[in-house]
Backbone bond lengths (Angstrom), bond angles and torsions (degrees), N, CA, C in turn:
res aa  C-N    CA-C-N  psi(-1)  N-CA   C-N-CA  omega(-1)  CA-C   N-CA-C  phi
1 M - - - 1.454 - - 1.535 111.16 -
2 R 1.340 115.98 -36.85 1.466 118.18 -179.89 1.525 110.94 -65.98
3 W 1.342 116.80 -42.36 1.462 119.54 179.08 1.526 111.08 -67.44
4 A 1.329 116.78 -36.17 1.459 119.95 177.44 1.524 110.64 -63.74
5 L 1.327 116.30 -40.07 1.463 120.49 178.65 1.524 110.82 -65.60
6 R 1.326 117.31 -41.75 1.460 120.73 -179.60 1.526 111.34 -65.27
7 I 1.331 115.88 -46.55 1.468 119.88 179.83 1.523 110.40 -65.86
8 G 1.339 116.30 -38.92 1.457 120.08 179.63 1.516 112.44 -64.15
9 S 1.343 117.22 -40.07 1.474 119.97 179.29 1.521 110.79 -65.77
10 L 1.331 116.94 -39.51 1.465 120.32 178.28 1.526 111.06 -66.64
11 A 1.325 116.21 -42.11 1.473 120.02 178.63 1.527 111.14 -63.60
12 A 1.329 117.02 -37.73 1.469 120.42 179.53 1.527 110.99 -64.35
13 V 1.326 116.60 -39.16 1.473 120.37 178.17 1.526 110.35 -64.84
14 L 1.334 117.12 -42.51 1.465 120.67 -179.73 1.527 111.30 -65.78
15 V 1.326 116.92 -41.24 1.472 120.29 178.87 1.524 110.19 -64.32
16 L 1.332 117.05 -44.59 1.465 120.36 179.09 1.528 110.43 -62.20
17 W 1.324 116.90 -42.17 1.462 121.59 177.91 1.524 110.60 -59.72
18 Q 1.325 117.84 -46.10 1.457 121.92 -179.38 1.521 111.28 -63.58
19 V 1.327 117.16 -43.45 1.472 121.04 -178.36 1.530 110.53 -64.46
20 L 1.323 116.98 -45.69 1.463 120.51 -176.84 1.518 112.11 -67.26
21 T 1.335 117.28 -41.26 1.473 119.90 -178.04 1.527 111.83 -77.12
22 A 1.329 117.34 -38.27 1.464 120.05 -179.68 1.529 111.93 -68.29
23 S 1.343 116.40 -29.90 1.465 120.17 -179.52 1.529 112.46 -91.81
24 D 1.346 116.65 4.46 1.473 121.87 -179.56 1.531 111.99 52.58
25 A 1.328 115.67 46.08 1.464 121.14 -177.27 1.526 110.31 -65.39
26 R 1.330 115.19 136.14 1.462 121.74 175.94 1.522 107.74 -135.82
27 A 1.304 115.68 112.32 1.454 120.98 173.87 1.525 105.64 -126.36
28 W 1.309 116.76 -114.33 1.461 118.73 171.13 1.532 110.01 -77.28
29 L 1.345 115.71 -31.97 1.457 122.19 177.25 1.522 109.73 -104.92
30 R 1.333 116.94 151.44 1.460 122.06 -177.01 1.527 109.80 -105.38
31 F 1.294 116.29 91.31 1.460 120.64 -179.81 1.527 112.26 -78.89
32 D 1.340 116.74 -11.17 1.460 119.21 179.46 1.530 111.57 -71.82
33 Q 1.329 117.68 -12.79 1.458 121.10 179.07 1.530 112.59 -89.36
34 L 1.314 117.03 -14.30 1.463 121.15 -176.24 1.526 111.33 -90.00
35 P 1.333 117.87 147.09 1.477 119.79 172.82 1.524 110.05 -70.88
36 T 1.315 115.80 154.04 1.463 120.39 179.66 1.531 110.38 -79.01
37 V 1.318 115.04 169.28 1.461 120.44 177.35 1.526 110.50 -61.20
38 V 1.325 116.56 -39.20 1.462 120.66 -179.55 1.521 110.74 -63.46
39 E 1.340 117.22 -43.68 1.467 120.73 179.26 1.532 111.34 -63.31
40 V 1.321 116.14 -41.29 1.469 119.75 179.06 1.524 110.06 -66.72
41 A 1.344 116.76 -40.52 1.466 119.75 179.78 1.523 110.96 -63.70
42 E 1.324 116.73 -41.38 1.463 119.80 178.04 1.524 111.07 -63.25
43 R 1.334 116.69 -41.35 1.468 120.35 178.66 1.532 110.58 -66.45
44 F 1.313 116.82 -37.20 1.459 121.32 179.76 1.530 110.61 -64.72
45 V 1.324 116.27 -43.68 1.466 120.47 178.83 1.529 109.95 -62.60
46 T 1.331 116.47 -40.14 1.464 119.61 178.55 1.526 111.33 -63.12
47 Q 1.341 116.54 -42.50 1.464 119.83 -177.20 1.525 112.43 -69.29
48 I 1.322 118.20 -42.47 1.470 119.16 -177.85 1.524 111.58 -71.34
49 G 1.327 116.99 -10.57 1.456 119.84 175.25 1.509 113.72 -85.91
50 G 1.343 116.49 -3.17 1.470 120.46 -179.15 1.520 111.94 -111.57
51 V 1.322 114.81 158.51 1.471 121.29 -178.63 1.525 111.06 -71.88
52 E 1.313 117.66 -31.63 1.461 122.28 -174.97 1.530 111.89 -59.28
53 Y 1.330 116.60 -37.67 1.465 121.46 -179.11 1.524 110.41 -60.83
54 Y 1.310 117.49 -45.68 1.468 121.23 -178.14 1.522 111.51 -74.29
55 H 1.322 116.36 -28.51 1.461 119.60 174.64 1.529 110.16 -64.75
56 D 1.323 116.57 -42.31 1.463 120.48 177.53 1.526 110.83 -65.94
57 L 1.328 117.16 -41.25 1.459 120.49 177.03 1.528 110.86 -58.54
58 G 1.316 115.89 -46.29 1.456 120.13 -178.91 1.516 112.32 -61.64
59 N 1.334 116.91 -42.10 1.460 120.36 179.64 1.526 111.86 -64.53
60 S 1.329 116.71 -45.37 1.465 119.66 -179.56 1.527 111.29 -65.78
61 L 1.327 117.52 -42.10 1.464 120.51 179.29 1.524 111.50 -65.28
62 A 1.329 117.26 -39.29 1.469 120.05 178.61 1.528 110.40 -63.44
63 R 1.323 117.36 -42.08 1.458 120.54 178.92 1.524 111.31 -64.78
64 I 1.333 115.82 -43.73 1.469 120.15 -179.94 1.517 110.77 -62.59
65 M 1.315 117.39 -49.62 1.459 120.40 -175.07 1.521 111.43 -65.80
66 T 1.324 117.60 -38.63 1.460 119.84 178.85 1.523 111.23 -64.82
67 G 1.339 116.30 -52.64 1.461 119.74 -179.57 1.513 112.66 -64.53
68 F 1.339 116.83 -39.87 1.464 120.14 -177.65 1.522 111.95 -68.59
69 L 1.325 117.70 -42.43 1.465 119.99 -179.84 1.533 110.97 -65.20
70 L 1.329 116.91 -40.72 1.466 119.47 175.49 1.525 110.89 -61.50
71 A 1.331 116.39 -43.22 1.465 120.47 179.56 1.522 111.41 -65.14
72 A 1.336 116.97 -37.79 1.466 120.16 -179.87 1.521 111.05 -64.74
73 V 1.323 116.69 -46.21 1.471 120.12 -178.44 1.528 110.89 -64.53
74 L 1.339 117.07 -51.98 1.462 120.17 -177.16 1.525 112.13 -71.68
75 G 1.338 117.05 -37.29 1.462 120.00 -179.11 1.521 112.20 -65.27
76 I 1.331 116.75 -44.65 1.468 119.95 179.18 1.524 110.70 -67.21
77 A 1.331 117.12 -45.20 1.468 120.69 -178.73 1.526 111.17 -61.99
78 L 1.326 117.26 -48.50 1.460 119.87 -178.91 1.528 111.49 -69.00
79 G 1.325 117.28 -35.69 1.461 119.99 178.63 1.513 111.87 -61.50
80 V 1.330 116.25 -43.25 1.470 120.41 178.09 1.526 110.19 -66.56
81 L 1.322 117.62 -46.14 1.463 120.73 -176.53 1.529 111.81 -64.95
82 I 1.326 117.22 -43.02 1.464 120.48 -179.27 1.525 110.91 -65.18
83 A 1.342 116.28 -38.98 1.462 119.66 179.90 1.523 112.50 -71.83
84 R 1.326 117.28 -29.49 1.463 120.81 -176.72 1.527 112.90 -90.71
85 A 1.313 117.94 -29.95 1.462 121.45 -176.81 1.524 109.45 -113.35
86 T 1.333 116.54 110.03 1.461 120.93 -177.03 1.526 111.78 -61.40
87 W 1.322 116.83 -41.61 1.463 119.87 -177.61 1.520 111.47 -65.09
88 L 1.361 116.40 -34.36 1.461 119.13 178.93 1.529 110.44 -71.95
89 G 1.327 116.27 -35.72 1.459 119.51 175.35 1.513 112.09 -63.28
90 D 1.365 116.08 -39.68 1.464 119.83 177.57 1.531 111.37 -67.28
91 L 1.328 116.22 -31.98 1.460 120.39 -177.94 1.524 112.26 -77.33
92 L 1.333 116.77 -46.78 1.464 121.00 -174.04 1.525 113.62 -96.92
93 G 1.334 116.53 -20.72 1.459 119.61 -175.66 1.512 114.56 -58.81
94 P 1.340 119.64 -51.46 1.473 120.22 -177.60 1.521 114.60 -58.13
95 P 1.353 120.15 -50.86 1.474 117.82 179.10 1.523 113.02 -63.40
96 L 1.332 117.46 -37.00 1.462 119.93 179.23 1.526 111.33 -66.49
97 E 1.325 116.72 -39.96 1.462 120.01 -179.35 1.521 112.03 -70.59
98 V 1.329 116.91 -27.31 1.468 119.75 176.45 1.519 110.72 -72.11
99 V 1.329 116.56 -39.41 1.467 120.91 -178.19 1.531 111.49 -78.35
100 R 1.325 118.17 -30.50 1.474 121.61 -172.16 1.526 114.50 -56.95
101 P 1.349 120.71 -41.49 1.474 118.68 -179.16 1.521 114.47 -71.06
102 I 1.325 118.48 -13.35 1.465 120.61 -178.27 1.527 108.89 -73.59
103 P 1.334 119.02 123.43 1.464 119.87 177.57 1.528 110.91 -58.43
104 A 1.320 115.90 136.83 1.467 119.39 -177.12 1.524 111.45 -58.85
105 I 1.323 117.26 -35.55 1.458 119.53 -177.23 1.532 110.72 -68.19
106 A 1.356 117.48 -23.12 1.467 120.52 177.32 1.518 111.52 -70.95
107 L 1.328 117.10 -13.15 1.464 120.96 179.67 1.526 112.63 -89.47
108 V 1.318 117.81 4.35 1.468 120.48 179.55 1.528 112.08 -56.61
109 P 1.348 119.46 -45.72 1.483 117.67 177.84 1.529 112.59 -60.19
110 I 1.343 117.22 -37.61 1.459 120.55 177.89 1.531 110.22 -65.12
111 A 1.344 115.86 -41.80 1.463 119.78 179.68 1.526 111.11 -63.24
112 I 1.337 117.07 -37.82 1.465 120.63 178.88 1.524 110.55 -64.22
113 L 1.345 116.40 -37.89 1.458 120.32 179.88 1.525 112.36 -74.68
114 L 1.336 116.95 -34.69 1.459 120.90 -173.54 1.523 112.84 -79.40
115 F 1.341 116.68 -42.34 1.457 119.82 -169.22 1.526 111.11 -103.34
116 P 1.332 116.47 144.35 1.472 119.92 -176.53 1.524 113.99 -72.21
117 T 1.350 118.44 -21.09 1.467 120.23 -179.17 1.521 109.85 -128.35
118 D 1.338 115.56 154.18 1.465 120.83 176.97 1.529 110.93 -63.22
119 E 1.320 116.67 -34.99 1.457 120.48 -178.68 1.518 111.25 -59.86
120 Q 1.319 117.40 -46.66 1.458 121.18 178.36 1.522 111.43 -63.96
121 G 1.322 116.65 -37.52 1.460 120.18 178.12 1.509 112.41 -64.24
122 I 1.349 117.70 -40.40 1.461 121.09 179.28 1.525 110.45 -66.10
123 V 1.328 117.03 -41.34 1.473 120.30 177.13 1.526 110.07 -62.99
124 F 1.325 117.21 -38.62 1.465 120.59 177.85 1.527 111.10 -62.25
125 I 1.320 117.88 -44.24 1.463 121.75 178.40 1.525 110.31 -61.60
126 T 1.328 116.44 -41.94 1.466 120.60 178.24 1.524 110.74 -63.64
127 F 1.313 116.07 -41.75 1.471 121.19 178.35 1.523 111.01 -60.64
128 I 1.318 117.27 -48.85 1.470 121.13 -178.85 1.523 110.58 -61.72
129 A 1.339 116.80 -40.71 1.460 120.47 -178.29 1.524 111.94 -61.20
130 A 1.329 117.17 -41.02 1.464 120.93 -177.84 1.521 112.64 -85.19
131 F 1.326 117.37 -25.37 1.464 121.67 -171.58 1.526 112.72 -62.84
132 F 1.314 117.86 -48.47 1.458 120.01 -172.47 1.533 113.51 -70.22
133 P 1.339 120.77 -41.83 1.472 117.73 173.91 1.531 113.22 -59.29
134 I 1.326 116.41 -38.41 1.467 119.84 179.44 1.531 110.19 -68.78
135 L 1.320 116.60 -44.71 1.466 121.17 179.79 1.528 111.48 -59.52
136 V 1.326 116.70 -49.85 1.469 120.52 -176.12 1.529 110.89 -66.35
137 S 1.336 117.82 -42.65 1.458 120.39 179.57 1.526 111.68 -63.34
138 T 1.330 116.40 -41.44 1.462 120.19 178.63 1.521 111.08 -65.49
139 R 1.317 116.91 -43.60 1.467 120.82 -179.90 1.531 111.14 -61.11
140 H 1.328 117.02 -45.86 1.465 120.43 178.99 1.527 111.27 -65.70
141 A 1.343 116.65 -38.07 1.460 119.67 -179.54 1.530 111.23 -64.66
142 V 1.321 116.86 -39.76 1.474 120.37 178.94 1.521 110.38 -66.73
143 R 1.314 117.08 -44.01 1.463 120.65 -178.24 1.525 112.24 -69.77
144 A 1.326 117.45 -22.31 1.465 120.89 -179.35 1.527 113.24 -84.81
145 L 1.325 117.53 -7.11 1.465 119.79 -179.91 1.522 110.90 -64.67
146 P 1.328 118.40 135.57 1.467 120.29 176.56 1.528 111.03 -61.59
147 T 1.310 116.89 130.46 1.465 120.58 -178.95 1.522 112.01 -65.62
148 I 1.318 116.52 -21.95 1.465 119.21 -179.50 1.524 111.86 -63.63
149 W 1.342 117.21 -28.79 1.461 120.10 178.30 1.529 110.20 -63.87
150 E 1.321 115.63 -47.51 1.466 119.38 179.79 1.525 110.58 -66.79
151 D 1.320 116.82 -39.88 1.463 119.92 179.59 1.529 110.88 -61.77
152 A 1.327 116.91 -38.01 1.460 120.30 -179.45 1.527 111.28 -64.17
153 V 1.347 116.76 -42.70 1.464 120.36 179.65 1.523 110.29 -66.88
154 R 1.320 116.88 -42.27 1.461 119.75 -179.56 1.527 110.98 -66.33
155 T 1.339 117.37 -36.18 1.459 120.85 178.40 1.524 111.24 -61.57
156 M 1.341 115.37 -33.13 1.467 119.50 179.60 1.522 112.24 -88.15
157 G 1.335 117.26 12.07 1.454 120.99 174.83 1.509 115.09 90.87
158 G 1.312 117.75 14.87 1.460 120.88 -178.91 1.516 111.89 -71.92
159 S 1.313 116.22 144.49 1.459 122.13 178.13 1.523 110.76 -86.12
160 R 1.336 116.14 175.03 1.468 121.03 178.08 1.530 110.68 -62.35
161 V 1.313 116.36 -38.59 1.462 120.15 178.98 1.523 110.69 -65.67
162 Q 1.330 117.24 -41.42 1.462 120.68 178.91 1.525 111.22 -65.75
163 V 1.337 116.26 -38.13 1.470 119.36 176.06 1.525 110.57 -61.48
164 L 1.343 115.57 -42.65 1.462 119.86 -179.34 1.524 111.50 -65.01
165 V 1.349 116.34 -45.23 1.463 120.82 -174.50 1.522 112.06 -77.07
166 R 1.330 117.17 -38.41 1.466 120.28 -172.51 1.526 114.21 -96.88
167 V 1.326 117.42 -17.08 1.463 119.79 -177.21 1.521 111.61 -119.48
168 V 1.340 116.23 -57.69 1.465 119.88 -171.34 1.523 112.05 -66.41
169 L 1.323 117.13 -54.58 1.463 119.58 -175.82 1.524 112.86 -64.29
170 P 1.348 119.99 -48.53 1.470 117.95 177.31 1.531 112.99 -63.66
171 G 1.328 117.22 -37.92 1.458 120.04 -176.84 1.514 114.05 -69.69
172 T 1.326 116.78 -24.75 1.467 119.96 -178.31 1.526 113.31 -92.42
173 L 1.319 118.14 -2.25 1.468 120.29 -174.39 1.539 113.96 -55.89
174 P 1.353 119.78 -45.06 1.475 117.68 178.69 1.524 112.68 -58.11
175 G 1.345 117.06 -44.23 1.459 119.86 178.68 1.512 112.79 -67.30
176 V 1.326 116.53 -37.52 1.461 120.90 179.47 1.524 110.43 -63.28
177 F 1.316 117.16 -46.04 1.467 119.12 -178.73 1.518 111.98 -71.02
178 G 1.335 117.30 -26.96 1.457 118.89 171.46 1.518 110.99 -62.68
179 G 1.338 116.33 -43.29 1.462 120.27 176.83 1.512 112.76 -66.09
180 L 1.332 116.83 -37.43 1.466 120.19 178.19 1.523 111.19 -63.41
181 S 1.330 116.62 -40.95 1.460 119.98 179.70 1.525 111.45 -64.89
182 V 1.338 116.31 -44.80 1.466 119.93 177.40 1.522 110.54 -64.52
183 G 1.333 116.23 -42.15 1.455 120.37 -179.65 1.516 112.71 -61.38
184 M 1.319 116.82 -37.88 1.458 119.87 178.20 1.522 111.35 -63.58
185 G 1.330 116.90 -43.30 1.462 119.87 179.09 1.515 112.59 -63.38
186 V 1.341 116.65 -44.43 1.465 120.78 179.66 1.529 110.45 -66.62
187 A 1.328 116.67 -36.71 1.463 120.37 179.48 1.521 110.93 -61.55
188 W 1.325 117.96 -40.16 1.466 120.59 178.59 1.527 111.43 -63.94
189 I 1.335 115.87 -41.11 1.464 119.04 178.84 1.526 110.58 -58.88
190 C 1.328 115.47 -44.99 1.465 119.62 -174.33 1.522 113.05 -77.72
191 V 1.337 118.01 -35.39 1.461 118.15 179.90 1.528 110.41 -67.66
192 I 1.318 117.41 -37.09 1.464 120.13 177.69 1.524 110.31 -65.90
193 S 1.331 116.59 -43.10 1.469 119.79 178.18 1.523 111.26 -63.20
194 A 1.341 115.98 -41.75 1.463 119.35 179.61 1.523 111.15 -65.51
195 E 1.328 117.35 -38.43 1.469 120.44 177.27 1.518 111.29 -64.08
196 M 1.329 116.87 -35.59 1.460 120.18 178.61 1.526 111.35 -66.75
197 I 1.344 116.18 -33.71 1.458 120.22 -175.78 1.524 112.14 -83.96
198 S 1.347 116.57 -48.07 1.467 118.30 -171.21 1.520 114.24 -133.24
199 G 1.322 117.82 8.42 1.456 119.20 -178.46 1.519 113.00 -83.23
200 Q 1.321 115.79 163.79 1.467 122.32 175.18 1.519 111.22 -116.13
201 F 1.335 116.59 -20.86 1.449 122.04 176.22 1.521 107.34 -140.25
202 G 1.325 116.46 171.20 1.456 120.20 177.58 1.514 111.77 115.66
203 V 1.328 115.47 164.52 1.469 120.95 -177.56 1.524 110.59 -64.98
204 G 1.332 117.72 -42.19 1.463 120.20 179.53 1.517 112.19 -63.24
205 Y 1.330 116.59 -43.24 1.469 120.91 178.74 1.531 110.34 -61.80
206 R 1.336 116.41 -44.70 1.455 119.93 -177.50 1.528 111.22 -67.76
207 T 1.320 117.40 -35.53 1.468 121.29 177.89 1.523 110.34 -65.10
208 W 1.328 116.87 -42.05 1.463 120.27 178.36 1.521 111.33 -67.13
209 Q 1.316 116.80 -38.08 1.463 120.09 177.39 1.523 110.63 -62.90
210 A 1.324 116.98 -39.55 1.465 119.97 177.38 1.527 110.75 -62.08
211 Y 1.325 116.86 -38.53 1.465 120.24 178.79 1.525 111.16 -65.79
212 T 1.328 117.19 -40.56 1.462 119.80 -177.06 1.530 112.26 -66.32
213 V 1.323 118.20 -25.39 1.462 121.15 178.51 1.531 111.18 -102.51
214 V 1.331 116.61 15.50 1.468 123.91 176.78 1.534 111.31 58.90
215 D 1.310 116.74 38.47 1.457 122.10 175.96 1.533 107.90 -97.96
216 Y 1.333 117.15 78.91 1.454 120.69 -173.41 1.533 113.51 -67.53
217 P 1.331 119.89 -35.93 1.476 117.48 171.84 1.523 111.90 -59.13
218 G 1.345 117.69 -38.53 1.459 120.97 177.18 1.520 112.13 -64.96
219 V 1.344 116.57 -35.74 1.462 120.29 177.33 1.525 110.60 -62.41
220 I 1.334 115.91 -45.74 1.460 119.42 -177.92 1.529 110.90 -69.93
221 V 1.329 117.41 -34.46 1.470 119.70 173.86 1.524 109.95 -59.59
222 G 1.338 117.02 -42.94 1.462 120.58 176.89 1.512 111.73 -62.25
223 M 1.333 117.30 -42.06 1.459 121.09 179.41 1.529 111.10 -63.63
224 I 1.320 116.68 -42.75 1.467 120.29 179.10 1.527 110.08 -65.01
225 T 1.322 116.68 -40.98 1.466 120.51 178.38 1.524 110.92 -61.05
226 I 1.333 116.14 -43.93 1.462 120.58 178.19 1.530 110.50 -60.98
227 G 1.329 116.31 -44.80 1.455 119.96 179.55 1.515 112.77 -61.67
228 L 1.335 116.42 -42.80 1.467 120.11 179.62 1.526 111.41 -66.16
229 L 1.335 116.88 -42.83 1.458 120.15 178.84 1.526 111.04 -62.59
230 G 1.331 116.78 -44.29 1.459 120.33 178.67 1.513 112.28 -63.44
231 Y 1.333 116.23 -41.33 1.467 120.08 179.74 1.523 111.32 -65.31
232 L 1.326 117.17 -44.81 1.464 120.81 -176.83 1.526 112.02 -67.43
233 T 1.331 117.09 -41.87 1.461 119.03 -179.26 1.532 111.48 -70.40
234 S 1.338 117.63 -39.72 1.460 119.93 176.61 1.525 111.04 -66.01
235 A 1.339 116.70 -39.14 1.460 119.90 177.34 1.519 111.30 -64.38
236 A 1.342 116.84 -35.86 1.472 120.00 177.81 1.523 110.97 -65.14
237 V 1.338 117.07 -40.47 1.467 120.50 177.74 1.524 110.19 -64.40
238 E 1.324 117.09 -43.87 1.468 120.33 -179.71 1.523 111.13 -66.36
239 L 1.326 117.62 -38.69 1.461 120.28 177.27 1.519 111.14 -63.65
240 L 1.325 116.31 -43.10 1.464 120.10 176.88 1.524 110.46 -61.12
241 G 1.333 116.26 -40.26 1.462 119.76 178.58 1.518 112.22 -62.73
242 R 1.322 116.85 -41.06 1.472 119.21 178.12 1.520 111.33 -65.87
243 R 1.331 116.70 -37.23 1.469 120.01 178.97 1.530 111.04 -66.68
244 V 1.321 115.76 -43.99 1.461 120.05 -175.69 1.527 111.40 -70.96
245 T 1.334 117.39 -32.84 1.465 121.10 -175.71 1.530 112.52 -105.64
246 R 1.315 118.89 21.62 1.465 120.33 -176.86 1.524 112.42 -68.89
247 W 1.342 117.49 -15.92 1.450 120.87 177.85 1.523 112.38 -78.40
248 L 1.354 116.88 -14.33 1.457 120.44 -179.88 1.529 111.12 -80.02
249 P 1.367 118.16 154.16 1.464 120.02 173.11 1.531 110.41 -59.65
250 R 1.318 116.74 147.95 1.457 120.95 -177.00 1.521 111.37 -58.59
251 E 1.358 117.84 -32.83 1.458 120.33 -179.36 1.519 111.73 -62.08
252 A 1.332 116.64 -29.73 1.466 120.74 -177.97 1.513 112.00 -73.56
253 L 1.324 117.73 -18.29 1.460 121.53 -176.54 1.519 112.00 -91.94
254 R 1.332 118.01 -7.13 1.448 120.51 -175.73 1.519 111.38 -86.88
């Protein structure tokens, strides 16, 4: 029933889209300017039949995975260290908090100046976009751990390393994977924007190129591709999180 409801809601949106665009509806919104579902589907079939479409997919996925994996490693490590070591939080907290509110896409000019190639700059933007959600979620998850857990391990003679491995890291997994899921979504937003500004290949670059030549079905195909890629990668992170934390009570995963 759940899958039927999901498929039915998607089908209803597509039918409404087709009816409004095919009938050139104009109310407050101008649907007569949009391509129909049929036109977009035909353009989509044409694109997936060419090599260029998969080349763009590969470039965007490579950029996302590189930036996201770097952000995951550094974000989790720094989040744990800042939450556990007060002096490190005092040292790194202020500069990180100053940079955190700056939208990652606003750093594109800095990335162009810093890195010798556009490719490295796009990966940097993707890294920054995912890094801060992961860092903040990990830091909050560590600080939210009940102190009684650590006290119990120390009472039984556990070392600092054992506390970290047996208490801190397992206990923060739900919060960490929440940050990873958010970070993946934000990373997609920023990598597409960066590709539109300074990329030479990728889904974002191709979508912008379609707009510049007034190929609106191609624009919507790019948007749908971006949405599907973002949904699939975020779902993969959430699935991994459920697998890794399946030993926890269900209440802890909510």
